[in-house]
C-alpha positions in Angstrom: 34.4 15.9 -19.0 31.4 17.4 -17.3 31.6 20.8 -15.9 31.0 21.5 -12.3 27.5 22.8 -13.0 26.4 19.5 -14.6 27.2 17.5 -11.4 24.4 17.6 -8.9 26.2 15.6 -6.2 29.1 13.3 -5.6 29.2 10.8 -2.8 32.1 8.7 -1.6 31.1 5.5 0.2 33.6 4.3 2.8 33.5 1.1 4.8 34.8 0.6 8.3 35.3 -2.7 10.1 31.6 -2.7 10.8 29.0 -2.9 8.0 28.5 0.2 6.1 30.1 3.4 7.4 29.1 7.0 6.8 29.1 8.4 3.2 31.1 11.5 2.5 29.4 14.1 0.3 31.9 15.9 -1.9 29.6 18.1 -4.0 26.0 19.1 -3.6 23.6 17.9 -1.0 23.3 14.4 0.3 19.6 14.3 -0.6 18.8 13.2 2.9 15.4 12.1 4.0 12.7 14.7 4.1 10.7 15.2 7.3 7.4 13.5 7.3 4.5 16.0 7.2 2.1 15.9 10.0 -1.5 14.8 9.2 -3.9 17.8 9.0 -6.9 16.5 10.9 -9.0 17.5 13.9 -8.4 15.3 16.9 -12.1 14.8 17.4 -12.4 13.2 13.9 -9.8 10.6 14.5 -12.2 7.8 15.8 -14.6 8.6 13.0 -11.9 8.3 10.4 -10.7 5.0 11.9 -14.2 3.5 11.7 -14.8 4.7 8.1 -11.4 3.3 7.0 -12.0 0.0 8.8 -15.3 -0.3 7.0 -13.8 0.5 3.6 -11.2 -2.2 4.2 -13.9 -4.7 4.9 -15.8 -3.8 1.7 -12.5 -4.3 -0.2 -12.1 -7.8 1.3 -15.7 -8.7 0.6 -15.6 -7.5 -3.0 -12.3 -9.4 -3.6 -13.9 -12.5 -2.1 -16.9 -12.2 -4.4 -14.7 -11.6 -7.5 -12.6 -14.7 -6.7 -15.7 -16.9 -6.2 -17.3 -15.4 -9.4 -14.2 -16.3 -11.5 -14.0 -19.8 -9.9 -17.7 -20.5 -10.7 -17.3 -19.3 -14.2 -14.4 -21.7 -14.8 -16.1 -24.6 -13.3 -19.3 -24.7 -15.3 -21.2 -22.9 -18.0 -23.0 -19.8 -16.7 -21.6 -20.7 -13.3 -21.5 -17.2 -12.0 -25.3 -16.9 -12.3 -26.0 -20.3 -10.9 -23.7 -19.7 -7.9 -24.6 -16.0 -7.4 -26.6 -16.5 -4.2 -24.0 -18.7 -2.6 -21.1 -16.5 -3.7 -22.9 -13.3 -2.6 -23.7 -14.7 0.8 -20.1 -15.9 1.4 -18.8 -12.4 0.5 -21.3 -10.7 2.7 -20.4 -13.0 5.6 -16.8 -11.8 5.2 -18.1 -8.2 5.3 -20.1 -8.8 8.5 -17.3 -10.4 10.5 -16.1 -8.4 13.5 
């Protein structure tokens, strides 16, 4: 049998008529949720951060679009990626430029 020092926590789950109930902690801490840390950022930079992040998301979407089209072209025909490069690139850039 484990000694008291080996046990970090022991919790008894009880159920009421309603779903769940509150757990009872017998030993140790309940390991409750930690408080979310506040973001360390100057208020004046918030709009700039939003714009940069939005642009980064658009670049992600455009590069995924290009990668998908590149793979599809390669599967369809020999050297398909190079043959379809202008079309695939333009379609990806259109995705980037959408507002």
